[in-house]
C-alpha beads as a LAMMPS data file, in Angstrom:
LAMMPS data file: protein, C-alpha beads

409 atoms
408 bonds

1 atom types
1 bond types

-500.0 500.0 xlo xhi
-500.0 500.0 ylo yhi
-500.0 500.0 zlo zhi

Masses

1 110.0

Atoms # bond

1 1 1 -17.454 13.125 11.063
2 1 1 -19.160 13.008 7.686
3 1 1 -22.807 12.211 7.058
4 1 1 -22.462 8.599 5.830
5 1 1 -20.629 5.684 7.422
6 1 1 -18.146 3.871 5.173
7 1 1 -17.498 0.139 5.386
8 1 1 -15.144 -2.376 3.766
9 1 1 -16.842 -5.317 2.051
10 1 1 -14.167 -6.767 -0.224
11 1 1 -10.380 -7.107 -0.392
12 1 1 -7.958 -8.377 -3.010
13 1 1 -4.186 -8.704 -3.078
14 1 1 -1.267 -9.593 -5.272
15 1 1 1.845 -9.431 -3.118
16 1 1 5.378 -10.821 -3.026
17 1 1 3.744 -13.825 -1.336
18 1 1 1.693 -14.455 -4.488
19 1 1 -1.840 -13.916 -5.753
20 1 1 -4.631 -13.673 -3.223
21 1 1 -5.276 -12.234 0.211
22 1 1 -4.976 -15.691 1.764
23 1 1 -1.424 -16.180 0.445
24 1 1 -0.326 -12.868 1.914
25 1 1 -2.044 -13.421 5.250
26 1 1 -0.686 -16.945 5.645
27 1 1 2.841 -15.680 4.965
28 1 1 2.510 -12.834 7.452
29 1 1 1.106 -14.974 10.263
30 1 1 3.761 -17.649 9.670
31 1 1 6.493 -15.005 9.914
32 1 1 7.774 -15.853 6.450
33 1 1 9.794 -13.581 4.187
34 1 1 8.802 -12.850 0.594
35 1 1 12.049 -10.984 -0.061
36 1 1 14.603 -12.637 -2.288
37 1 1 17.634 -12.050 -4.420
38 1 1 17.470 -9.272 -7.002
39 1 1 16.215 -10.802 -10.279
40 1 1 18.810 -11.532 -12.931
41 1 1 18.781 -9.099 -15.812
42 1 1 18.156 -6.101 -13.562
43 1 1 21.791 -5.218 -12.945
44 1 1 22.818 -1.572 -13.286
45 1 1 26.411 -0.416 -12.971
46 1 1 26.875 1.081 -9.515
47 1 1 23.596 -0.315 -8.148
48 1 1 24.240 -1.510 -4.595
49 1 1 20.782 -3.018 -4.084
50 1 1 20.890 -6.800 -3.640
51 1 1 17.334 -7.826 -2.658
52 1 1 13.739 -7.222 -3.706
53 1 1 10.219 -8.375 -2.935
54 1 1 9.067 -9.713 -6.301
55 1 1 5.624 -11.080 -7.119
56 1 1 6.001 -14.736 -8.179
57 1 1 4.474 -15.787 -11.527
58 1 1 0.699 -15.250 -11.588
59 1 1 -1.879 -16.085 -14.236
60 1 1 -2.630 -12.822 -16.037
61 1 1 -4.168 -14.581 -19.032
62 1 1 -7.515 -14.475 -17.250
63 1 1 -7.485 -10.829 -18.374
64 1 1 -8.691 -10.578 -22.003
65 1 1 -5.811 -9.853 -24.390
66 1 1 -7.524 -6.764 -25.800
67 1 1 -7.091 -5.170 -22.367
68 1 1 -3.706 -6.685 -21.485
69 1 1 -2.091 -4.933 -24.450
70 1 1 -2.311 -1.576 -22.684
71 1 1 -1.369 -2.907 -19.253
72 1 1 1.959 -3.110 -17.481
73 1 1 2.660 -5.673 -14.765
74 1 1 1.367 -3.454 -11.980
75 1 1 -1.923 -2.876 -13.779
76 1 1 -2.311 -6.604 -14.353
77 1 1 -1.669 -7.174 -10.646
78 1 1 -4.314 -4.561 -9.857
79 1 1 -6.884 -6.243 -12.107
80 1 1 -6.319 -9.599 -10.393
81 1 1 -6.619 -7.964 -6.965
82 1 1 -9.742 -6.091 -8.060
83 1 1 -11.385 -9.275 -9.287
84 1 1 -10.761 -10.907 -5.912
85 1 1 -12.165 -7.902 -4.031
86 1 1 -15.232 -7.669 -6.281
87 1 1 -15.914 -11.377 -5.868
88 1 1 -15.664 -11.243 -2.080
89 1 1 -17.934 -8.184 -1.976
90 1 1 -20.345 -9.792 -4.465
91 1 1 -20.496 -6.662 -6.623
92 1 1 -22.696 -7.197 -9.673
93 1 1 -22.093 -5.998 -13.236
94 1 1 -25.115 -3.749 -12.802
95 1 1 -23.464 -1.953 -9.875
96 1 1 -20.205 -1.611 -11.837
97 1 1 -22.068 0.092 -14.686
98 1 1 -24.455 2.109 -12.525
99 1 1 -22.409 5.288 -12.295
100 1 1 -22.568 4.993 -8.500
101 1 1 -19.348 2.954 -8.308
102 1 1 -16.036 4.713 -8.845
103 1 1 -12.351 3.860 -8.973
104 1 1 -9.596 5.496 -6.932
105 1 1 -6.287 3.672 -7.337
106 1 1 -2.834 5.198 -7.003
107 1 1 0.638 4.375 -8.245
108 1 1 3.998 6.065 -7.787
109 1 1 4.260 6.829 -11.504
110 1 1 3.137 5.015 -14.628
111 1 1 4.917 1.806 -15.545
112 1 1 8.633 2.222 -14.910
113 1 1 9.337 -0.825 -17.079
114 1 1 7.470 0.649 -20.052
115 1 1 9.115 4.015 -19.526
116 1 1 12.563 2.428 -19.473
117 1 1 11.762 0.453 -22.621
118 1 1 10.563 3.601 -24.382
119 1 1 13.672 5.642 -23.647
120 1 1 15.994 2.718 -24.353
121 1 1 14.560 2.395 -27.850
122 1 1 14.307 6.138 -28.427
123 1 1 17.807 7.015 -27.240
124 1 1 19.490 4.005 -28.853
125 1 1 17.982 4.506 -32.295
126 1 1 16.967 8.178 -32.127
127 1 1 13.740 6.931 -33.679
128 1 1 10.155 6.174 -32.748
129 1 1 9.841 3.249 -35.128
130 1 1 10.270 0.591 -32.448
131 1 1 7.827 2.237 -30.025
132 1 1 4.498 0.457 -29.625
133 1 1 1.261 2.394 -29.902
134 1 1 0.170 1.017 -26.516
135 1 1 3.227 2.343 -24.658
136 1 1 1.590 5.609 -23.613
137 1 1 -1.294 3.776 -21.950
138 1 1 1.249 1.964 -19.782
139 1 1 3.311 5.002 -18.783
140 1 1 0.554 7.557 -18.183
141 1 1 0.240 8.459 -14.520
142 1 1 -3.336 7.186 -14.251
143 1 1 -2.636 3.923 -16.075
144 1 1 -3.819 1.625 -13.275
145 1 1 -7.063 3.440 -12.492
146 1 1 -7.957 4.035 -16.141
147 1 1 -7.265 0.470 -17.238
148 1 1 -9.252 -0.905 -14.306
149 1 1 -12.241 1.236 -15.237
150 1 1 -12.013 0.037 -18.838
151 1 1 -11.779 -3.669 -18.129
152 1 1 -14.518 -3.567 -15.478
153 1 1 -16.924 -1.300 -17.364
154 1 1 -17.000 1.366 -14.653
155 1 1 -18.948 4.536 -15.501
156 1 1 -18.497 6.394 -12.203
157 1 1 -15.659 8.705 -11.216
158 1 1 -12.053 7.635 -11.791
159 1 1 -9.296 9.094 -9.612
160 1 1 -5.589 8.310 -9.610
161 1 1 -3.622 9.868 -6.749
162 1 1 0.121 9.843 -7.300
163 1 1 1.678 10.432 -3.911
164 1 1 4.611 8.027 -4.086
165 1 1 4.580 5.609 -1.145
166 1 1 1.442 7.201 0.339
167 1 1 -0.609 6.661 -2.837
168 1 1 -2.473 3.532 -1.742
169 1 1 -3.420 4.893 1.668
170 1 1 -4.387 8.235 0.158
171 1 1 -6.544 6.501 -2.463
172 1 1 -8.482 4.661 0.248
173 1 1 -8.913 7.922 2.153
174 1 1 -10.177 9.783 -0.909
175 1 1 -12.583 6.930 -1.645
176 1 1 -13.790 7.128 1.952
177 1 1 -14.483 10.840 1.510
178 1 1 -16.257 10.305 -1.835
179 1 1 -18.685 7.918 -0.166
180 1 1 -19.043 9.871 3.072
181 1 1 -19.977 12.987 1.095
182 1 1 -22.431 11.034 -1.053
183 1 1 -20.558 11.435 -4.337
184 1 1 -20.498 7.654 -4.871
185 1 1 -22.065 4.669 -3.153
186 1 1 -19.206 2.226 -3.801
187 1 1 -15.505 2.698 -4.549
188 1 1 -12.822 0.301 -5.740
189 1 1 -9.692 1.729 -4.174
190 1 1 -6.075 0.999 -3.310
191 1 1 -2.645 1.062 -4.907
192 1 1 -0.292 -0.819 -7.196
193 1 1 3.359 -0.697 -8.196
194 1 1 5.938 -2.815 -9.995
195 1 1 9.575 -3.346 -9.103
196 1 1 12.025 -1.541 -11.329
197 1 1 15.801 -1.352 -11.006
198 1 1 15.418 2.362 -11.740
199 1 1 13.254 2.778 -8.642
200 1 1 15.760 0.858 -6.546
201 1 1 18.570 2.942 -8.027
202 1 1 16.747 6.144 -7.094
203 1 1 16.605 5.126 -3.443
204 1 1 20.224 4.013 -3.730
205 1 1 21.278 7.456 -4.925
206 1 1 19.616 8.928 -1.836
207 1 1 21.433 6.414 0.394
208 1 1 18.021 5.081 1.426
209 1 1 18.145 1.593 -0.121
210 1 1 19.330 -1.538 1.636
211 1 1 22.568 -2.985 0.286
212 1 1 22.606 -6.024 2.582
213 1 1 24.580 -9.118 1.632
214 1 1 22.704 -11.152 -0.982
215 1 1 23.423 -14.376 0.932
216 1 1 20.572 -13.506 3.320
217 1 1 18.081 -11.335 1.386
218 1 1 15.208 -12.468 3.630
219 1 1 16.849 -10.585 6.518
220 1 1 17.571 -7.398 4.590
221 1 1 14.390 -5.465 5.437
222 1 1 14.658 -4.576 9.139
223 1 1 12.325 -1.744 10.227
224 1 1 13.090 -0.259 13.653
225 1 1 16.161 -2.504 14.056
226 1 1 19.545 -1.101 15.055
227 1 1 21.216 -2.909 12.148
228 1 1 18.793 -1.769 9.430
229 1 1 20.367 -0.186 6.367
230 1 1 17.470 0.994 4.237
231 1 1 14.524 0.176 2.017
232 1 1 14.040 -3.112 0.191
233 1 1 11.933 -2.310 -2.873
234 1 1 9.024 -4.593 -3.708
235 1 1 5.892 -4.740 -5.847
236 1 1 2.256 -5.737 -5.754
237 1 1 -1.318 -4.468 -5.658
238 1 1 -3.928 -4.109 -2.955
239 1 1 -7.560 -3.287 -3.761
240 1 1 -10.534 -2.803 -1.467
241 1 1 -14.259 -2.384 -1.998
242 1 1 -15.596 0.344 0.268
243 1 1 -19.207 1.459 0.294
244 1 1 -21.746 3.327 2.350
245 1 1 -23.162 1.363 5.238
246 1 1 -26.670 1.850 3.850
247 1 1 -25.701 0.477 0.434
248 1 1 -23.945 -2.518 1.984
249 1 1 -26.865 -3.330 4.260
250 1 1 -29.422 -2.922 1.477
251 1 1 -27.742 -5.585 -0.611
252 1 1 -26.959 -7.886 2.302
253 1 1 -23.182 -7.533 2.052
254 1 1 -20.802 -9.056 4.582
255 1 1 -19.138 -6.127 6.342
256 1 1 -15.479 -6.724 7.209
257 1 1 -14.597 -3.439 8.924
258 1 1 -15.372 0.264 8.936
259 1 1 -13.217 3.235 7.929
260 1 1 -13.892 5.894 10.543
261 1 1 -11.178 8.478 9.935
262 1 1 -8.690 9.844 7.425
263 1 1 -6.198 12.679 7.277
264 1 1 -3.544 13.857 4.866
265 1 1 -1.096 16.703 5.284
266 1 1 2.216 18.050 4.041
267 1 1 5.589 18.655 5.614
268 1 1 7.244 21.619 3.864
269 1 1 10.432 21.252 5.921
270 1 1 12.077 18.807 3.480
271 1 1 11.178 17.147 0.196
272 1 1 13.260 14.091 1.100
273 1 1 13.311 13.700 4.874
274 1 1 10.341 12.831 7.123
275 1 1 9.288 15.211 9.850
276 1 1 8.020 13.972 13.214
277 1 1 5.909 17.065 13.869
278 1 1 3.897 16.804 10.650
279 1 1 3.476 13.046 11.155
280 1 1 2.164 13.693 14.659
281 1 1 -0.272 16.290 13.341
282 1 1 -1.544 13.938 10.646
283 1 1 -2.196 11.117 13.117
284 1 1 -3.970 13.529 15.466
285 1 1 -6.144 14.843 12.619
286 1 1 -7.128 11.308 11.603
287 1 1 -8.045 10.430 15.196
288 1 1 -10.080 13.626 15.460
289 1 1 -11.872 12.820 12.200
290 1 1 -12.686 9.391 13.617
291 1 1 -13.719 10.726 17.040
292 1 1 -11.309 8.171 18.485
293 1 1 -9.143 8.719 21.554
294 1 1 -5.489 7.581 21.427
295 1 1 -6.290 5.323 24.387
296 1 1 -8.820 3.423 22.248
297 1 1 -6.298 2.393 19.567
298 1 1 -5.239 -1.253 19.777
299 1 1 -2.683 -1.424 16.973
300 1 1 -0.691 0.891 14.709
301 1 1 0.365 -0.351 11.286
302 1 1 3.554 1.640 10.847
303 1 1 4.900 2.941 7.564
304 1 1 8.445 2.219 8.815
305 1 1 10.540 1.280 5.791
306 1 1 13.857 0.539 7.456
307 1 1 15.491 3.936 6.995
308 1 1 17.038 5.557 10.030
309 1 1 15.363 8.949 9.656
310 1 1 11.947 7.580 8.740
311 1 1 11.701 4.991 11.496
312 1 1 12.855 7.431 14.167
313 1 1 10.521 10.230 13.026
314 1 1 7.509 7.913 13.046
315 1 1 8.366 6.379 16.423
316 1 1 8.918 9.845 17.905
317 1 1 5.552 11.104 16.641
318 1 1 3.720 8.047 17.958
319 1 1 5.382 8.280 21.382
320 1 1 4.245 11.898 21.726
321 1 1 0.587 11.015 21.076
322 1 1 0.016 7.665 22.764
323 1 1 0.602 7.463 26.498
324 1 1 -1.120 4.076 26.736
325 1 1 1.039 2.576 24.029
326 1 1 -0.663 0.247 21.514
327 1 1 1.321 -2.435 19.725
328 1 1 3.105 -1.272 16.586
329 1 1 4.634 -3.178 13.698
330 1 1 5.806 -2.729 10.131
331 1 1 4.999 -5.469 7.629
332 1 1 7.833 -4.385 5.351
333 1 1 10.090 -6.813 7.170
334 1 1 8.025 -9.599 5.577
335 1 1 7.396 -8.198 2.090
336 1 1 9.712 -5.273 1.507
337 1 1 8.331 -1.880 0.529
338 1 1 5.644 -2.334 -2.132
339 1 1 5.594 1.421 -2.726
340 1 1 2.139 2.694 -3.760
341 1 1 0.662 -0.705 -2.926
342 1 1 1.996 -0.700 0.628
343 1 1 -0.742 1.384 2.244
344 1 1 -3.431 -0.768 0.644
345 1 1 -1.825 -4.159 1.331
346 1 1 -1.101 -3.144 4.914
347 1 1 -4.673 -1.859 5.338
348 1 1 -5.910 -5.267 4.180
349 1 1 -3.604 -6.928 6.714
350 1 1 -4.925 -4.565 9.388
351 1 1 -8.508 -5.618 8.639
352 1 1 -7.428 -9.251 8.950
353 1 1 -5.806 -8.530 12.305
354 1 1 -9.147 -7.089 13.423
355 1 1 -11.198 -10.036 12.162
356 1 1 -8.733 -12.660 13.442
357 1 1 -7.810 -10.994 16.765
358 1 1 -4.081 -11.252 16.154
359 1 1 -1.249 -8.749 15.819
360 1 1 1.587 -9.619 13.449
361 1 1 4.991 -8.282 14.583
362 1 1 7.837 -6.720 12.619
363 1 1 9.945 -9.433 10.999
364 1 1 13.744 -9.265 11.423
365 1 1 13.475 -7.058 14.508
366 1 1 16.160 -8.480 16.779
367 1 1 17.563 -5.360 18.456
368 1 1 15.328 -2.297 18.669
369 1 1 17.042 0.984 17.860
370 1 1 17.063 2.816 21.231
371 1 1 15.817 5.930 19.428
372 1 1 12.643 3.947 18.602
373 1 1 12.486 2.318 22.015
374 1 1 9.670 4.443 23.434
375 1 1 7.084 2.586 21.356
376 1 1 5.654 -0.913 21.833
377 1 1 7.262 -3.199 19.227
378 1 1 6.309 -6.888 19.589
379 1 1 8.563 -9.567 18.103
380 1 1 6.084 -12.477 18.111
381 1 1 2.438 -12.862 17.110
382 1 1 0.038 -11.626 19.781
383 1 1 -3.458 -13.068 20.120
384 1 1 -5.654 -10.307 21.472
385 1 1 -8.830 -8.419 20.620
386 1 1 -8.161 -5.752 17.983
387 1 1 -10.957 -3.210 17.579
388 1 1 -9.304 -0.033 16.290
389 1 1 -6.269 0.356 14.041
390 1 1 -4.280 3.358 12.843
391 1 1 -2.609 2.888 9.451
392 1 1 0.267 5.232 8.605
393 1 1 1.691 5.929 5.143
394 1 1 4.294 8.580 4.376
395 1 1 6.020 9.587 1.157
396 1 1 8.880 11.484 -0.363
397 1 1 7.714 15.012 -1.017
398 1 1 6.541 15.440 2.565
399 1 1 3.171 13.731 2.084
400 1 1 1.559 12.050 5.088
401 1 1 -1.627 9.957 5.028
402 1 1 -3.304 8.196 7.944
403 1 1 -6.400 5.980 8.116
404 1 1 -8.365 4.857 11.154
405 1 1 -10.090 1.481 10.735
406 1 1 -12.479 -0.099 13.218
407 1 1 -14.148 -3.458 13.616
408 1 1 -17.612 -3.913 12.122
409 1 1 -20.344 -3.148 14.671

Bonds

1 1 1 2
2 1 2 3
3 1 3 4
4 1 4 5
5 1 5 6
6 1 6 7
7 1 7 8
8 1 8 9
9 1 9 10
10 1 10 11
11 1 11 12
12 1 12 13
13 1 13 14
14 1 14 15
15 1 15 16
16 1 16 17
17 1 17 18
18 1 18 19
19 1 19 20
20 1 20 21
21 1 21 22
22 1 22 23
23 1 23 24
24 1 24 25
25 1 25 26
26 1 26 27
27 1 27 28
28 1 28 29
29 1 29 30
30 1 30 31
31 1 31 32
32 1 32 33
33 1 33 34
34 1 34 35
35 1 35 36
36 1 36 37
37 1 37 38
38 1 38 39
39 1 39 40
40 1 40 41
41 1 41 42
42 1 42 43
43 1 43 44
44 1 44 45
45 1 45 46
46 1 46 47
47 1 47 48
48 1 48 49
49 1 49 50
50 1 50 51
51 1 51 52
52 1 52 53
53 1 53 54
54 1 54 55
55 1 55 56
56 1 56 57
57 1 57 58
58 1 58 59
59 1 59 60
60 1 60 61
61 1 61 62
62 1 62 63
63 1 63 64
64 1 64 65
65 1 65 66
66 1 66 67
67 1 67 68
68 1 68 69
69 1 69 70
70 1 70 71
71 1 71 72
72 1 72 73
73 1 73 74
74 1 74 75
75 1 75 76
76 1 76 77
77 1 77 78
78 1 78 79
79 1 79 80
80 1 80 81
81 1 81 82
82 1 82 83
83 1 83 84
84 1 84 85
85 1 85 86
86 1 86 87
87 1 87 88
88 1 88 89
89 1 89 90
90 1 90 91
91 1 91 92
92 1 92 93
93 1 93 94
94 1 94 95
95 1 95 96
96 1 96 97
97 1 97 98
98 1 98 99
99 1 99 100
100 1 100 101
101 1 101 102
102 1 102 103
103 1 103 104
104 1 104 105
105 1 105 106
106 1 106 107
107 1 107 108
108 1 108 109
109 1 109 110
110 1 110 111
111 1 111 112
112 1 112 113
113 1 113 114
114 1 114 115
115 1 115 116
116 1 116 117
117 1 117 118
118 1 118 119
119 1 119 120
120 1 120 121
121 1 121 122
122 1 122 123
123 1 123 124
124 1 124 125
125 1 125 126
126 1 126 127
127 1 127 128
128 1 128 129
129 1 129 130
130 1 130 131
131 1 131 132
132 1 132 133
133 1 133 134
134 1 134 135
135 1 135 136
136 1 136 137
137 1 137 138
138 1 138 139
139 1 139 140
140 1 140 141
141 1 141 142
142 1 142 143
143 1 143 144
144 1 144 145
145 1 145 146
146 1 146 147
147 1 147 148
148 1 148 149
149 1 149 150
150 1 150 151
151 1 151 152
152 1 152 153
153 1 153 154
154 1 154 155
155 1 155 156
156 1 156 157
157 1 157 158
158 1 158 159
159 1 159 160
160 1 160 161
161 1 161 162
162 1 162 163
163 1 163 164
164 1 164 165
165 1 165 166
166 1 166 167
167 1 167 168
168 1 168 169
169 1 169 170
170 1 170 171
171 1 171 172
172 1 172 173
173 1 173 174
174 1 174 175
175 1 175 176
176 1 176 177
177 1 177 178
178 1 178 179
179 1 179 180
180 1 180 181
181 1 181 182
182 1 182 183
183 1 183 184
184 1 184 185
185 1 185 186
186 1 186 187
187 1 187 188
188 1 188 189
189 1 189 190
190 1 190 191
191 1 191 192
192 1 192 193
193 1 193 194
194 1 194 195
195 1 195 196
196 1 196 197
197 1 197 198
198 1 198 199
199 1 199 200
200 1 200 201
201 1 201 202
202 1 202 203
203 1 203 204
204 1 204 205
205 1 205 206
206 1 206 207
207 1 207 208
208 1 208 209
209 1 209 210
210 1 210 211
211 1 211 212
212 1 212 213
213 1 213 214
214 1 214 215
215 1 215 216
216 1 216 217
217 1 217 218
218 1 218 219
219 1 219 220
220 1 220 221
221 1 221 222
222 1 222 223
223 1 223 224
224 1 224 225
225 1 225 226
226 1 226 227
227 1 227 228
228 1 228 229
229 1 229 230
230 1 230 231
231 1 231 232
232 1 232 233
233 1 233 234
234 1 234 235
235 1 235 236
236 1 236 237
237 1 237 238
238 1 238 239
239 1 239 240
240 1 240 241
241 1 241 242
242 1 242 243
243 1 243 244
244 1 244 245
245 1 245 246
246 1 246 247
247 1 247 248
248 1 248 249
249 1 249 250
250 1 250 251
251 1 251 252
252 1 252 253
253 1 253 254
254 1 254 255
255 1 255 256
256 1 256 257
257 1 257 258
258 1 258 259
259 1 259 260
260 1 260 261
261 1 261 262
262 1 262 263
263 1 263 264
264 1 264 265
265 1 265 266
266 1 266 267
267 1 267 268
268 1 268 269
269 1 269 270
270 1 270 271
271 1 271 272
272 1 272 273
273 1 273 274
274 1 274 275
275 1 275 276
276 1 276 277
277 1 277 278
278 1 278 279
279 1 279 280
280 1 280 281
281 1 281 282
282 1 282 283
283 1 283 284
284 1 284 285
285 1 285 286
286 1 286 287
287 1 287 288
288 1 288 289
289 1 289 290
290 1 290 291
291 1 291 292
292 1 292 293
293 1 293 294
294 1 294 295
295 1 295 296
296 1 296 297
297 1 297 298
298 1 298 299
299 1 299 300
300 1 300 301
301 1 301 302
302 1 302 303
303 1 303 304
304 1 304 305
305 1 305 306
306 1 306 307
307 1 307 308
308 1 308 309
309 1 309 310
310 1 310 311
311 1 311 312
312 1 312 313
313 1 313 314
314 1 314 315
315 1 315 316
316 1 316 317
317 1 317 318
318 1 318 319
319 1 319 320
320 1 320 321
321 1 321 322
322 1 322 323
323 1 323 324
324 1 324 325
325 1 325 326
326 1 326 327
327 1 327 328
328 1 328 329
329 1 329 330
330 1 330 331
331 1 331 332
332 1 332 333
333 1 333 334
334 1 334 335
335 1 335 336
336 1 336 337
337 1 337 338
338 1 338 339
339 1 339 340
340 1 340 341
341 1 341 342
342 1 342 343
343 1 343 344
344 1 344 345
345 1 345 346
346 1 346 347
347 1 347 348
348 1 348 349
349 1 349 350
350 1 350 351
351 1 351 352
352 1 352 353
353 1 353 354
354 1 354 355
355 1 355 356
356 1 356 357
357 1 357 358
358 1 358 359
359 1 359 360
360 1 360 361
361 1 361 362
362 1 362 363
363 1 363 364
364 1 364 365
365 1 365 366
366 1 366 367
367 1 367 368
368 1 368 369
369 1 369 370
370 1 370 371
371 1 371 372
372 1 372 373
373 1 373 374
374 1 374 375
375 1 375 376
376 1 376 377
377 1 377 378
378 1 378 379
379 1 379 380
380 1 380 381
381 1 381 382
382 1 382 383
383 1 383 384
384 1 384 385
385 1 385 386
386 1 386 387
387 1 387 388
388 1 388 389
389 1 389 390
390 1 390 391
391 1 391 392
392 1 392 393
393 1 393 394
394 1 394 395
395 1 395 396
396 1 396 397
397 1 397 398
398 1 398 399
399 1 399 400
400 1 400 401
401 1 401 402
402 1 402 403
403 1 403 404
404 1 404 405
405 1 405 406
406 1 406 407
407 1 407 408
408 1 408 409
């Protein structure tokens, strides 16, 4: 354990359910799907993907134009989510500018849309004349974190982990460590990503993307199910305000939950395929960091994306650790895989399960894959006390990240 306790005091979301934490939570509890047909105009020859979890239209004009010019969609989503989190946490402008508040927000890469636009213009014309001067600020790897710091007037540290689908979870963990070690008092942390046909195509080339019939896109994301056929790409942003317990108490903040453990490790066995042993080790390290016994965990928010190898590896690792099996679900059945945002959005949902004493199941789970059958996978909402949650996030490249979140005490 580190020297300072770290608590969550604010949360913000832009998800395929729309803008706001409430929209996402209402959709999850209702068992709704935010996955729909692939947007028109995103067709690529040979692309088998038919569905996506797209953010519906949101009002980005609340962001001053001088800042919007250097922002892609995912950065705009992140700003909206950050504003919601800051408002809930009641963070003042003075705290933002104090140097004691930092930003740690991850994305898979910079804006895929801006990158595609750049190369389309460059390759087509063999010229830079059509390239906008703001393009670089959209495609740079730290675009979300840097733009957030600019628009909010942050003078503390700015970090931008790029760990693919583990980025959001890793960002929260790094923020937790920054506060626990006393480097900052408050951190704005999480992840953001935007849907791109190029991203979907990449998973398609690896035979990891769902190609389900477009007549039922809402049923295409099926983690742990025998009939699953891969990832449904999605987009969004999840941002949290985390701060030291002392700082939160001193300013009379409403404490939502506490982060008590974090771990991150690597699996060198394969750059593309998940490894149950390294996942198991990462979960065990996070529990050790939290001083939490497996028997004390009430719920596991699974990374499970709907790929055969990934779901089985995660279920296998969990079954080897937990003898008294907590309930497990993946929220990607509701929203699709929001990439770098997934760990953050699912952490927010985990906090809400704690504060509302309810566990949301995996949507579209009708027949559990027998190879995942050793774990406890509910198919309906369960009303029960939820005190301790494990949040898993794993990524291509063999990167594993795990958080342990506990109720506020």
